[in-house]
C-alpha positions in Angstrom: 97.2 12.8 194.8 97.1 9.1 194.1 98.9 8.3 197.4 96.3 10.2 199.3 93.5 8.5 197.4 95.0 5.1 198.1 95.2 5.9 201.8 91.6 7.0 201.9 90.5 3.8 200.1 92.5 1.5 202.4 91.1 3.2 205.5 87.6 2.9 204.2 88.0 -0.8 203.8 89.4 -1.1 207.3 86.5 0.9 208.7 83.9 -1.3 207.0 85.4 -4.5 208.3 83.8 -4.6 211.8 80.2 -4.1 210.4 77.9 -7.1 210.9 77.6 -9.2 207.7 74.5 -8.9 205.5 73.0 -7.2 202.5 73.3 -3.7 204.0 77.1 -4.1 204.6 77.4 -5.5 201.0 75.5 -2.5 199.7 77.6 -0.1 201.7 80.8 -1.6 200.5 79.5 -1.8 196.9 78.7 1.9 196.7 81.5 3.3 199.0 84.3 1.3 197.2 83.1 2.0 193.7 85.7 3.9 191.6 85.3 7.5 192.5 87.4 10.7 192.5 87.4 11.0 196.3 87.3 14.8 195.7 85.8 15.8 199.1 88.2 13.9 201.3 91.1 14.9 199.2 90.3 18.5 199.5 90.2 18.1 203.3 93.5 16.2 203.5 95.2 18.5 200.9 94.2 21.6 202.8 95.7 20.1 206.0 98.9 19.5 204.0 98.8 23.1 202.7 99.0 24.2 206.4 102.0 22.0 206.9 100.1 19.5 209.1 100.4 15.8 209.4 97.0 14.6 208.0 97.2 11.0 209.2 95.5 11.5 212.6 92.5 13.0 210.7 92.2 10.4 208.0 89.0 9.0 209.5 87.4 12.5 209.2 88.2 12.3 205.4 86.5 8.9 205.3 83.5 10.2 207.1 83.1 13.0 204.5 83.2 10.4 201.8 80.6 8.2 203.6 78.2 11.2 203.7 78.8 11.9 200.0 78.2 8.3 199.1 75.0 8.1 201.2 73.8 11.2 199.3 74.5 9.6 195.9 72.7 6.3 196.9 69.6 8.3 197.9 69.8 10.7 194.9 69.7 7.8 192.5 66.6 6.2 194.1 63.3 5.9 192.1 61.7 8.6 194.3 64.5 11.0 193.5 66.4 10.9 190.1 65.7 7.3 189.4 69.2 6.7 187.8 70.5 3.3 186.7 74.3 4.0 186.6 76.7 5.5 189.1 80.5 5.4 189.1 80.5 3.1 186.1 78.3 0.5 187.9 74.6 -0.2 188.4 73.2 2.1 191.1 72.8 0.6 194.6 69.0 0.0 194.3 69.6 -1.6 190.9 72.3 -3.9 192.1 70.4 -4.8 195.3 66.9 -3.5 195.9 65.3 -0.2 196.9 64.9 -1.1 200.6 68.5 -2.2 200.9 69.7 0.9 199.2 67.8 3.1 201.6 69.2 1.3 204.6 72.8 1.4 203.1 72.5 5.2 202.7 71.1 5.6 206.2 73.9 3.4 207.6 76.6 5.3 205.9 75.3 8.6 207.3 75.1 7.1 210.8 78.5 5.4 210.5 80.1 8.7 209.4 79.1 10.2 212.7 80.4 7.3 214.8 83.6 7.4 212.8 84.3 11.0 213.7 83.3 10.3 217.3 86.0 7.7 217.6 88.8 10.0 216.3 91.3 10.8 219.1 91.2 14.6 219.5 90.0 17.3 221.9 86.3 16.9 222.6 85.5 20.5 222.0 87.1 20.4 218.5 85.3 17.1 217.8 81.9 18.6 218.6 82.8 21.7 216.4 83.7 19.4 213.5 80.6 17.3 213.9 78.4 20.4 214.1 79.9 22.0 211.0 79.9 18.7 209.0 76.3 17.9 209.7 75.2 21.5 209.2 76.7 21.3 205.7 75.1 18.0 204.9 71.8 18.6 206.8 68.4 20.2 206.3 69.8 23.7 205.7 72.7 22.4 203.6 72.9 19.5 201.2 69.4 18.3 201.9 68.0 21.7 201.2 69.8 21.7 197.9 68.3 18.4 197.0 64.8 19.6 198.1 65.1 22.6 195.7 66.5 20.4 192.9 63.4 18.3 193.2 61.1 21.3 193.5 62.3 22.7 190.2 61.6 19.5 188.2 59.1 20.5 185.6 59.6 24.1 186.6 61.9 26.7 185.0 64.6 27.9 187.5 66.5 31.1 186.7 70.2 31.4 187.1 70.0 32.7 190.7 67.7 29.9 191.8 70.0 27.3 190.1 73.0 28.8 191.8 71.2 28.5 195.2 70.4 24.8 194.5 74.0 23.9 193.7 75.6 26.1 196.4 73.8 23.8 198.9 73.5 20.5 197.0 77.1 20.4 195.8 79.0 23.3 197.3 78.3 22.7 201.0 80.1 19.3 201.2 82.9 20.5 199.0 83.5 23.6 201.1 83.2 21.9 204.5 86.3 19.7 204.2 88.5 22.8 203.6 86.7 24.7 206.4 87.4 21.8 208.8 91.0 21.7 207.9 91.4 25.4 208.8 89.5 24.7 212.0 91.9 21.9 212.9 95.0 24.0 212.0 93.6 26.8 214.2 93.8 29.3 211.3 91.4 32.2 210.6 90.9 31.4 206.9 87.5 29.7 207.5 85.5 32.3 205.5 88.0 32.3 202.6 87.7 28.5 202.3 83.9 28.9 202.3 84.2 31.2 199.2 86.7 28.8 197.6 84.4 25.8 198.3 81.2 27.3 197.1 82.9 28.7 193.9 84.5 25.3 193.3 81.2 23.5 194.0 79.4 25.7 191.5 82.1 25.3 188.9 82.0 21.5 189.4 78.2 21.4 188.9 78.4 23.6 185.7 81.1 21.2 184.4 78.7 18.3 185.1 75.9 20.1 183.1 78.3 20.6 180.2 79.6 17.0 180.3 76.0 15.8 180.5 75.5 17.0 176.9 79.0 16.7 175.5 80.2 13.4 176.9 79.0 9.8 177.1 77.9 7.3 179.8 81.1 5.2 179.5 83.3 8.2 180.2 81.2 9.7 182.9 80.3 6.4 184.6 76.7 7.6 185.0 73.6 8.2 183.0 73.7 11.2 180.7 70.7 13.2 179.7 68.9 12.4 183.0 68.5 16.1 183.8 66.7 16.5 180.4 64.5 13.5 181.1 63.6 14.8 184.6 62.9 18.3 183.1 65.5 20.0 185.3 66.9 23.4 184.5 70.7 23.3 183.9 73.3 26.0 183.2 73.6 24.7 179.7 69.8 24.8 179.1 69.7 28.4 180.5 73.0 29.8 179.1 74.3 27.5 176.4 77.6 25.6 176.4 79.9 28.5 175.6 78.5 30.9 178.3 78.5 28.0 180.8 82.1 27.3 180.1 82.9 31.0 180.6 81.3 30.8 184.0 83.4 27.8 184.9 86.6 29.6 183.9 85.6 32.7 186.0 84.8 30.6 189.0 88.2 28.7 188.9 89.9 32.1 188.5 88.3 33.3 191.7 89.3 30.0 193.5 93.0 30.6 192.4 92.9 34.2 193.6 91.5 33.4 197.0 94.0 30.6 197.5 96.9 32.8 196.6 95.7 35.3 199.1 96.3 32.9 202.0 99.6 32.2 203.8 99.7 28.5 202.9 101.7 26.0 200.7 99.8 27.0 197.6 101.2 24.2 195.4 99.6 21.2 197.0 96.1 22.6 196.9 96.4 24.2 193.5 97.5 20.9 192.0 94.2 19.4 193.1 92.2 22.4 192.0 93.8 22.1 188.5 93.0 18.4 188.3 89.4 19.3 188.9 89.5 22.1 186.3 90.8 19.6 183.6 88.5 16.7 184.5 86.6 14.8 181.9 84.3 12.8 184.1 
């Protein structure tokens, strides 16, 4: 996984180089190249590998997915959203620069993600399909809807079903779409199965975050802890407690494993990454 991550990081640096110099480029670089798991691009590339495909021609799509994720983090941290001070072990973008620059950097990363995919050499019909699915997942009925509902339930009590809906969209959509796109590129009919895997994995990832938010520390996590409590947000831990929340995580990972084993792919490469996520501490 380290090799894949290094390739993504190197390509991100190369993609940023042609951008005109200024504070926005500095802020884009600062947030995009901060130490991160690169989970979403790795899921995309690893699924391509599981299909026995050469992932290198599609490395820029992996980078575009990470750009969209980073844009969402920059905006999520803003004073008008979660108002966080720490992200990936560093001051958040608006703290390091200023709020206006952070907004522009997030906008620029979202825009640049689209142009990055448009410049990939592939069949135009496939390119349009990839862009449509990628921006549906991150758009107003996907990730943005999840963020909207997350903000709506500040100072309101969400039940487990409502919380699941929030995180299916806010977290699960962008986690799922990379694996879905890999199936699309490989011309396989596993799209719906990867949707299930992605949404279960995204939900498990979010419940893990809720648990770590009360059991870990800022140094380990690289971000503020307790911010959900400060913002009066409902979490799985606040609704179910740590023990029941962990039980939900285990059940969701079990479903992921079962669905992956049901497909005719190289199970080992994708299960290695899923297991890393299962055992994560930040």
